[in-house]
Each structure stands twice: as structure tokens, then as C-alpha cells.
Phi, psi and omega in degrees: 000151181286207188291156176233116182226159176266138178248120169251104189309128178292135179300111180218156168300113191251194188290145171269188183296334183277345179142192182290143176272117184309305183300326182293314182287327183297331182267004183271153167297159186302318183298318180287327177295317177296319178300316181293316181296313182294321179298315179294324178298318179292316180299323185267011177061034179289141176270334181215149172241129179250131172245108190238115181278154170230199188296318184227008180204183179213150180257142168252121182236144175248140169260110181242125181054037175085355183252128181271123185232134177288131182257313183200154173252132182238158176299150183297328179293322177292320177304311182297321179292322178294318178299316179297318179298316180294324178297321177297313179301321186269005179057046176256168182277109183286343180278343181261118184243001185251312184283155179295142175223154177227150177194185179202157176206167181232137175237144176255120178252105187057246181258007183252134178253129183235133177264146179230127174258131189243136172227137180224157177200148177285135176238183183303320186261002181139197186269125177263144181223138174237131183242118176275127181265120182245084180267104185260015185295334180278353179075188182279132179278145174285168179297325176294320182291329179282346175121356177290136182204167174055227187292324180298317178296317180299313181293322181293321178293326174297320179292321180294337180280353180293146180286334181203168182124174183247128176246124183255137174242120187237161179155166179289170176303135178081016181265005176091020182299314182297321178299318178293320179299316180291321175300324178291316180297323181300330180285346184256349190296332184285328189237351191276350179082236185274103178257123182236145181230152169230121190221161178218094349271183173291118185280319181230123177274121187230142185294324188272002180246148172258102192254134178244132179257135177299131178218091186295330177298329179264008178081018180253109172243186182300316184293312182292321177297320180293320177299320179294319181300318183301330181277356184255027174054055179278155170262319179230138180236131174249125178251119184305320179198132171268104187238355180214169186297321183294315179297317180300317182294315181295320180296317179295318178300319179297320179294328181280345183252026169099019179245147171271119184245121174253133184211147173265152180209146181275113178202160185283324182211181186298318181288327180294336179295327176292316179298320178298320178297319177294322178298331179280002173104006178285133178296145184301317183291330178288317178297318180298326182276321189279318188282126180261334181188166181216141178235134174242149183211159171223161174250132175241148177288142180270140177299133181298124181288343184277338185225016182283142182222157175296143181207154177274147176283153171289167181300319181291320179294317179298320179296317180295318180296313183293325179294323181280314188268347180057043176207156181295144178282129178259219180264136182237168180261143174214156180272133177284333188106129180207182180295328181295324184252017181058027174082004183259357175085359180229148174209122182081173179224156177228154180275148170241130193230153162228136183241123180248109172278139183277099179278171179301317177300322179292321177301318180295321178294318179298313181297332181273359178081031181294157179282169177299324179295322178291320177297318181295318180300319179291321178298319178295321177295330178282353177109010179295135174273115185287163183307310187292326177292318178300322178294317180295326176296319178295323176294320179298325181277355179086006179290319180221193180242159178298322179299321178292322177296317179296325182289324188256329188226009188267010180280348187295147176283000000 
């Protein structure tokens, strides 16, 4: 990781409730501008900060609860100075402005320490930078806190109780897979013995885990780290991401030789994660034997509790709800917008999940080379609650809205 410094915010005319004040940041030196932007990103619970140049200016955007919002426009000269300042903090090459670079740094805000992961690349108008904000002050969330509930939570805990096998967590980038993996690992720390992880990077540093960070410069990638872990007598193994054939093979071998392996993988739904594993070169009979279960997830914005009111659905929302739930649409809750939620009616996010336990009929289908649709059909016949139904239940309970479910999880067949 790059440098770690403490930030004591300089007394300046600062951000109001709506965001950064353009004239105030535009007149600051680069170091103070970076300080102001990072401080506001942490205060507003942003997951990412985007610095995007154009012909004569640059935009600062925050991604809050999955939505990217423009915060302020700054002069192009200030943008370039801020990018250079962040590169210094992250120990990146400030002389290289075209090729992609990655780095990281840590800032201390009062008594809170926040990590920032930095990626940059040259674009037509200059260097673009995206900063991932890793605020771990709230600690690891439990499975209930991430949104797992009812039968899905029950089935996932049954899978976590298995002595060996492979459990896959799937979803797009930024859908909360790592949070779910850590919530799952937390349930195992008391009784599982030697729990080892290989991650890129380590998201949460925890006392009860033996964590290995990917360092390609030192020859440690997911596959080599995983091979080393297997020789260290682990009981449970967490793999940050299965992204290549070699990592997939070592993870499957570990699951077949008496280890419980939890891993994230990029796939659209629970059944597609099995297909993705096969695409990476795993033999069908090995996948059928090794994989014990799969979880898919999405994140939806939660209705603001401070301003939510009863509301009628639009015609399209009512049609979508009735088609999924097979019941008439009633009255639902929605946020009017207030100071707590910056006027958008949502604050925070919750997970929507589907959990597929690998039953004997599903194992036979995997071994026979069945498609993802066939696996999904069997999982539904086995009682799996699909993503979109789980989302509609959350809307019914007032956790989110039908419109948010349609936006994030309603593409499923």
C-alpha cells in the first residue's frame, strides 16, 4: 500500500449539504483540493470518486449507492495538479500519463483510517482517474445486515456448515460479493480452525484469518497463492476471485480434497456461475462433484426511512410486480426526498439474493452438460427463490421500491 498520512481538514469554506462548492475548491492548492474531495467522499458514503477531464475543465463525480453523480467542475489545471498529488500519495509514476497505472494510499480523518485504491489511464482530453473508497470503520457486516433473510439465509447457512466443497458467490462488479464472503467467513471463525484467504487486495484485515495479498511483482497471483495455501493445512479457504483456468482448477482440487472453498466469480445468476466455471476449463464431472452451492446477488437502494410515504405504483411497475408475484399490486412505500437522502428518496443499499444448493438432479444435469437455463429450471423446481422475486418481496416490505428492483434485477428470464 502507498503512503499513510493523517488529515486534519484545513479551515476552509467547505461543502454544504448538497455537495462541494465549486468556487471554493477551484481556488485551493492541489493538496487541499484532494483533501476536500476525499473527506467529502467519506462523509457522503461514496464508493468511488471519478476525476474525468474534458477539453477545458474536469468533472469530479461520486458514486453513492451505485449511482454516479456530478459533484463539481474544476479547471483543467487543477485537475492535472490533483491527479499528480494523488499519484504521489499512491506511489505511482507521475511522469507517465498515458499507460494504465494502479496504486493505493491511506488517509486518517480524525480517528478514522480510510484506504483508497487508485486507477488511472490516459484519455483523449488527459488523464482520467478513479479512486475506490474503502472505509472499513463499520467493520464486517453480518449476513443479516447485508440483506440475506428467510429461506435464502437458511439454505446458505446449511451450505456453510458443510465440511468441504466449493461455494460460489456471483454477481457483477460492485454488487457486494466480497461483503457477503466476509459475512460468511465471520460465521465460521469460531469453529472452522485454520481459515486462509488469497485476495487482491485484502479488503478487511482480520485477526482470526490468515490473509495473503496478491503481489504479482513478487510472483504471487491467485493461482500460486492458492497452491501455497493448500499446503498449509487449511480448513476453510477464501478466494477473492476465480478469474482464470489455473485458479479455477486449484480451487476445485482444494474442494475435492476436503476443504471448504468460498470464491467469488463473475456471472449473472446462481446457475450461470456453474457454466462460467465450465467455461474456464473445469471438467463437467469435477464441477458436479466439487460445487456444493452457488449464491447470486445484486444491490438495490433502500427507501429512505426519514421521508418514505405510501404511494401508488406506475402502470409499468404494477404490471411487473403482478407478473412476478401473481397477485394484485397494492400500496407501496417510496421516499419523497429529504436532507438525509440528498433529496433522492434512497439512503444506503441492501442485497437481493438467490441461493442454489446443488441437489442430485442438478449434479446429473451438470455432468450431462446441461445449459444454464436447464440448471436454473431445476433449481426453481427444487424451491430456489429467484433474484427478481426476492427483490419484489423487499419492495413489498418497504425496504426498496419496485422501480429500483426493475432497474437492478428485473432483467432475469
